[in-house]
N, C-alpha and C positions, 0 to 999 in steps of 0.2 A: 516526467512525473517522478517525484521523489519516491524512492523505494521504501523508505521508512513509512510514509503515509499510505502507500499501497498495502504494506504489511498490516498497518493498523486496521484497514478496512477488512482484511481477512480475519484478524483477531476478533474484531467486533462480531463478525458473523459466527466464528467458532464458539464464542461465548453464548450466543443466542441458540445455536444448535445443541450445545452440550452444557447447559448451565450447571454449575457446581460439580463438574466432572473434568477436572484439570487433565487427567490422563488422556481422555478422549479428545479434549481440545488440542493437546500437544500432538497426538497422533494425526488428527485431521490437518493441523498446520504443517506437519512434516510432508504430507502428501500434496497439499495445495500450495503452500509457500515455497518449499524447497524444490519440488519436482515440476511445478508449473509456473508460478510467478517468477521466481529468480532465474529460471531457464528461458524465460521469454515466450513460453507457450500460452499466450493469453487467450487465443481462440479456444484451445482445449480447456483452459481454466473456466472460461465463460460457459462452454458446453457442459462441463462437469457441474458447475453451480446450478445451471438451469435443470439438470437432471435430478437434483436432490428432491426427495419427497418430504416436505416439511410437516412438522407435527401440529402447526397452528397457522392461522391466517396471518398473524403478526410475523412469524418467522418466514412465511412465504413472501410477504411484502419486502422484508429485509433482504432476502435472497435476490428478488427481482431488482431491487435498487442497486445492490452490489454488483450483480451481473451486468446491469446497464452501465455502471461506472467503469468496470473493466473493459467492456466492449467499446465504449466511447473513447477511452484513453489508450487503447491497445498499441497504437503506433508510438506512443510516448513511454511504453513499458518494455522496450526491446533491450533489456539490461545487458545481456551478453554482447550484443552489437555495440552498445555504448562503451562497455568496458574494453572491447577490442580496439576502439578508437581512443582509448585513454580519457574518456569523459567521465565526469562524476555522475553517480546515480542517486545521490542524495543532495539535499539543498543546504546542508550544514556549512559548507565552504562559503557559499554565497551569503548566507545569513550572517556568518561571522565577519565576512568582509564588509557588509553593509553596517553592521554594528560598530566595527572598528573605525571605518571612515566617518560615519555620521557621529559616532560617539566622540571621536577626537575633535571633530569640528565644533561640536557644542560645548566641549570642555575648555575651549580656548578663552582667553580673557575677553570679557565683554560680550560673549555670546549668550543668547537666550534660547 
């Protein structure tokens, strides 16, 4: 699971929890992104998300959706383990490789 996309899910939630409060969003992200997500503590992240008392039904639904997302993909988010094995935690390298290979193929003479 691409680390950047996992971070996006947390940022979306931070913006819902603290609309127009960038300082609170950043503080929340420090706790959830740096201390839980990037350290591979996904079960603790999910438990923390589920313990949040939302201000509205819409935010409660967003929390549930995101907690389910992290719970479902927990084994694909063991970023410290992946780094120890010298594996990529982002999809950028693969995306760039595909773009290069496919792009060079289609740019040859006579290709459509």
